[in-house]
C-alpha positions in Angstrom: -28.2 -8.5 -4.8 -28.2 -10.6 -1.6 -29.2 -14.0 -3.2 -26.0 -15.8 -4.3 -27.9 -17.9 -6.7 -29.4 -14.9 -8.5 -26.0 -13.2 -8.5 -24.5 -16.3 -10.2 -27.4 -16.4 -12.7 -27.0 -12.7 -13.5 -23.3 -13.2 -14.3 -24.1 -16.3 -16.5 -26.9 -14.6 -18.4 -24.9 -11.4 -19.2 -21.9 -13.6 -20.2 -24.1 -15.7 -22.5 -25.7 -12.6 -24.1 -22.2 -11.2 -24.7 -20.9 -14.4 -26.2 -23.8 -14.7 -28.6 -23.3 -11.0 -29.5 -26.8 -10.0 -28.4 -25.2 -7.2 -26.4 -22.4 -5.3 -28.0 -20.5 -2.1 -27.2 -22.9 0.8 -27.8 -21.3 3.7 -29.9 -22.6 6.6 -27.8 -22.7 5.4 -24.2 -19.7 3.1 -24.6 -21.4 0.4 -22.5 -22.7 -3.0 -23.4 -26.3 -3.1 -24.6 -28.7 -3.2 -27.6 -29.9 -0.7 -30.2 -33.7 -0.7 -29.9 -36.3 -0.6 -32.7 -36.5 3.1 -32.1 -32.8 3.6 -32.8 -32.0 4.4 -29.2 -29.4 2.8 -27.1 -30.5 0.5 -24.2 -27.6 -0.4 -21.9 -27.6 -3.8 -20.3 -29.1 -3.9 -16.8 -26.3 -3.6 -14.3 -26.1 -5.9 -11.3 -26.8 -2.9 -9.1 -29.9 -2.1 -11.1 -31.1 -5.7 -10.8 -30.4 -5.6 -7.0 -32.4 -2.4 -6.6 -35.4 -3.9 -8.5 -35.3 -7.1 -6.5 -35.2 -5.2 -3.2 -38.1 -3.0 -4.3 -40.3 -6.1 -4.9 -39.4 -8.2 -1.9 -43.0 -8.9 -0.7 -44.1 -10.1 -4.2 -40.8 -12.0 -4.8 -41.0 -13.9 -1.5 -44.4 -15.2 -2.5 -43.5 -16.0 -6.1 -40.3 -17.8 -5.1 -42.4 -20.0 -2.8 -44.5 -20.7 -5.9 -41.4 -21.9 -7.8 -40.2 -18.7 -9.5 -36.6 -19.0 -8.6 -34.8 -18.5 -12.0 -33.6 -15.0 -13.2 -34.7 -13.9 -16.7 -33.4 -10.9 -18.5 -34.9 -10.0 -21.8 -33.9 -7.2 -24.3 -37.5 -6.4 -25.4 -36.3 -3.3 -27.1 -34.0 -5.2 -29.5 -35.4 -5.9 -33.0 -36.9 -9.4 -33.2 -35.1 -10.2 -36.5 -31.8 -9.2 -34.8 -32.5 -11.7 -32.0 -33.5 -14.4 -34.5 -30.2 -13.9 -36.3 -28.3 -14.3 -33.0 -30.1 -17.6 -32.4 -29.1 -18.8 -35.9 -25.4 -17.9 -35.4 -25.3 -19.5 -31.9 -26.9 -22.7 -33.3 -24.4 -23.0 -36.1 -21.5 -22.4 -33.8 -22.6 -25.0 -31.3 -23.3 -27.6 -34.0 -19.8 -27.0 -35.4 -18.3 -27.4 -31.9 -20.3 -30.6 -31.3 -22.0 -28.9 -28.4 -25.7 -29.1 -29.3 -27.8 -31.3 -27.0 -31.4 -32.1 -26.1 -33.2 -30.3 -23.3 -32.4 -32.0 -19.9 -35.1 -32.2 -17.3 -32.4 -32.9 -14.6 -28.8 -31.6 -14.5 -27.5 -35.2 -14.0 -29.2 -36.5 -17.2 -26.9 -37.7 -20.0 -26.0 -35.3 -22.9 -27.8 -36.5 -26.0 -26.7 -34.8 -29.2 -29.3 -33.3 -31.6 -28.8 -32.6 -35.3 -29.1 -29.2 -36.9 -30.6 -28.3 -40.2 -27.8 -26.1 -41.4 -29.7 -24.9 -44.5 -32.4 -23.4 -42.3 -31.8 -23.2 -38.6 -34.8 -21.1 -37.8 -38.1 -21.2 -39.6 -40.7 -18.4 -39.2 -44.0 -18.0 -41.0 -43.5 -15.4 -43.6 -46.6 -13.4 -42.7 -45.4 -13.2 -39.1 -42.0 -12.1 -40.2 -43.5 -9.2 -42.1 -45.2 -7.7 -39.0 -42.3 -8.1 -36.5 -41.7 -4.9 -34.5 -44.8 -3.3 -36.0 -48.1 -2.2 -34.3 -49.8 -5.2 -36.0 -48.2 -7.4 -33.3 -49.8 -6.7 -29.8 -47.8 -7.2 -26.6 -49.3 -8.3 -23.3 -53.0 -8.3 -24.2 -55.5 -8.6 -21.4 -57.8 -10.6 -23.7 -57.7 -12.0 -27.2 -60.1 -9.6 -28.9 -59.2 -7.4 -31.9 -60.8 -4.3 -30.4 -60.6 -4.9 -26.7 -57.2 -6.5 -26.2 -55.9 -3.7 -23.9 -52.4 -4.5 -25.0 -49.5 -2.5 -26.3 -47.4 -1.9 -29.3 -43.8 -3.0 -28.9 -42.7 0.7 -28.7 -45.2 1.2 -25.9 -44.1 -1.9 -24.1 -40.5 -0.7 -24.1 -41.5 2.5 -22.4 -43.8 0.8 -19.9 -41.9 0.7 -16.5 -44.2 -2.1 -15.3 -43.0 -4.3 -18.1 -39.5 -3.1 -18.5 -38.0 -2.3 -15.1 -34.8 -1.2 -16.8 -35.4 0.9 -20.0 -35.9 -1.6 -22.9 -35.3 -4.6 -20.7 -37.6 -7.0 -18.8 -36.1 -8.2 -15.6 -37.9 -10.8 -13.5 -38.2 -14.4 -12.4 -39.4 -17.5 -14.1 -39.9 -21.1 -13.0 -36.7 -23.3 -13.2 -38.4 -26.1 -15.1 -36.9 -26.7 -18.5 -39.8 -28.9 -19.5 -43.1 -27.6 -18.3 -45.7 -29.9 -16.7 -47.7 -32.2 -18.8 -51.4 -32.8 -18.2 -52.0 -34.0 -14.6 -48.4 -33.4 -13.6 -48.6 -29.8 -12.3 -47.7 -29.2 -8.7 -49.4 -26.8 -6.3 -47.0 -24.6 -4.6 -48.0 -21.9 -2.1 -51.6 -22.0 -3.4 -50.6 -21.8 -7.1 -51.0 -24.7 -9.4 -48.5 -24.9 -12.2 -49.9 -24.3 -15.6 -50.3 -27.6 -17.5 -50.6 -28.1 -21.2 -54.3 -28.8 -21.2 -55.9 -25.5 -22.1 -56.0 -23.1 -25.1 -54.5 -19.6 -25.0 -57.8 -17.9 -24.1 -58.1 -20.2 -21.0 -54.5 -19.7 -20.1 -54.8 -16.0 -20.2 -57.9 -16.1 -18.0 -56.1 -18.2 -15.5 -53.2 -15.7 -15.3 -55.7 -13.0 -14.4 -56.7 -14.8 -11.2 -55.2 -14.1 -7.7 -52.8 -17.1 -7.4 -51.0 -15.9 -10.5 -50.6 -12.3 -9.3 -47.7 -10.5 -11.0 -47.3 -12.9 -13.9 -47.5 -12.2 -17.6 -47.2 -14.6 -20.5 -43.9 -14.8 -22.5 -43.4 -12.7 -25.6 -41.3 -13.6 -28.6 -38.2 -11.8 -27.2 -38.5 -13.8 -24.0 -38.3 -17.1 -25.9 -35.4 -15.9 -28.1 -33.4 -14.6 -25.1 -34.0 -17.7 -23.1 -33.1 -20.0 -26.0 -29.8 -18.1 -26.5 -28.9 -18.0 -22.8 -29.7 -21.7 -22.3 -27.8 -22.7 -25.3 -24.7 -20.7 -24.3 -24.8 -21.8 -20.6 -25.8 -25.5 -21.0 -25.3 -26.3 -24.7 -29.0 -27.4 -24.8 -31.8 -26.4 -27.1 -35.1 -25.4 -25.5 -38.8 -26.2 -25.7 -38.6 -29.3 -27.9 -42.0 -30.3 -29.4 -41.0 -33.9 -29.0 -41.0 -33.4 -25.3 -44.5 -32.0 -25.3 -42.8 -28.7 -24.6 -43.8 -26.4 -27.5 -44.5 -23.0 -26.1 -47.5 -20.7 -26.4 -46.2 -17.1 -26.3 -49.3 -15.7 -24.6 -47.8 -12.1 -24.6 -47.6 -11.8 -28.4 -50.9 -11.6 -30.1 -52.0 -10.8 -33.7 -55.6 -9.4 -33.7 -55.9 -9.7 -37.5 -53.6 -11.0 -40.1 -55.0 -10.9 -43.7 -58.5 -11.7 -42.4 -57.3 -14.3 -40.0 -58.1 -13.0 -36.5 -56.9 -13.9 -33.0 -53.6 -15.5 -33.5 -51.1 -16.2 -30.7 -47.5 -16.9 -31.4 -45.9 -20.2 -30.6 -42.3 -21.3 -30.6 -40.6 -24.7 -30.4 -37.5 -26.7 -31.3 -38.2 -29.9 -33.4 -35.6 -32.6 -33.1 -37.5 -35.2 -35.2 -38.9 -33.1 -38.1 -37.0 -30.1 -39.4 -34.2 -30.1 -36.7 -34.6 -26.4 -36.3 -36.4 -23.7 -34.2 -39.9 -23.0 -35.4 -41.8 -19.7 -34.9 -45.4 -19.8 -35.9 -48.9 -18.9 -34.6 -52.3 -20.5 -34.1 -55.8 -19.3 -33.2 -56.3 -18.3 -29.6 -59.1 -20.9 -29.2 -57.0 -23.9 -30.4 -56.1 -26.5 -27.9 -52.9 -28.2 -29.3 -51.4 -31.4 -27.9 -47.9 -30.8 -26.5 -48.2 -27.0 -26.2 -47.4 -25.5 -22.8 -47.2 -22.1 -21.3 -44.6 -20.2 -19.3 -45.1 -17.0 -17.4 -42.7 -14.4 -16.0 -42.9 -12.2 -12.9 -41.7 -8.9 -14.4 -40.2 -6.5 -11.8 -40.4 -2.7 -11.8 -39.4 0.1 -9.5 
């Protein structure tokens, strides 16, 4: 890995995942990693593996870095979602006990502002969604929000897809460095790509991602949010994607075609420092345009 910034980020991310006990010593391979939903071991991507993936995608990466994708993201998609949710809960409780739980900063030099934690319920998830986690009822990376034409994958299929998981069970790629995504009218145009602003509904966002300026990008899935929330918390002591900041996050890559006769639901996740003081994981219809809801994408790298 020739980029010193990405090298430092790799080291920080792996240390954060280890501290939060997302990655643990695997019993068979005797390396750090996660146990997937299929019961298999998925070792943590090594720095050498990440370097090889980055080198193999240089033309795309040069373009996307000019467009603002300069931050490394490593997501254990293979890990059970409830397991990652439990790791978020534990990290929140620990940080609150240590007095190290702060609002999202837009700039590193901003003042630390403490946030309160609802210790009785640190993470809330709609019960119907919880029941379908890691099942075929939850579609990953749909091409469109249509119950019969979504062209997406089950989680098990996504884990085995080398275009989505450059390292078995793990997505490795780049995201924008913004901690608060652009509000309406604030998006910048970089190298021919306009930043995604919170003015559209998920169907429109997904259509935009399928146009040339957004080549190589996919929407976030639930595991991306949980991994990002954990790593940001461990590295910066800050919560992520606060609704009060207009930064609630549509998870375009996780779609529910039909849930008890309610079709076309897209997952959404956000922290709420004013009401609830917890992380919320819910869903809304793909045609809903919600104030204060933004989108993030990821350039997932493969060999």
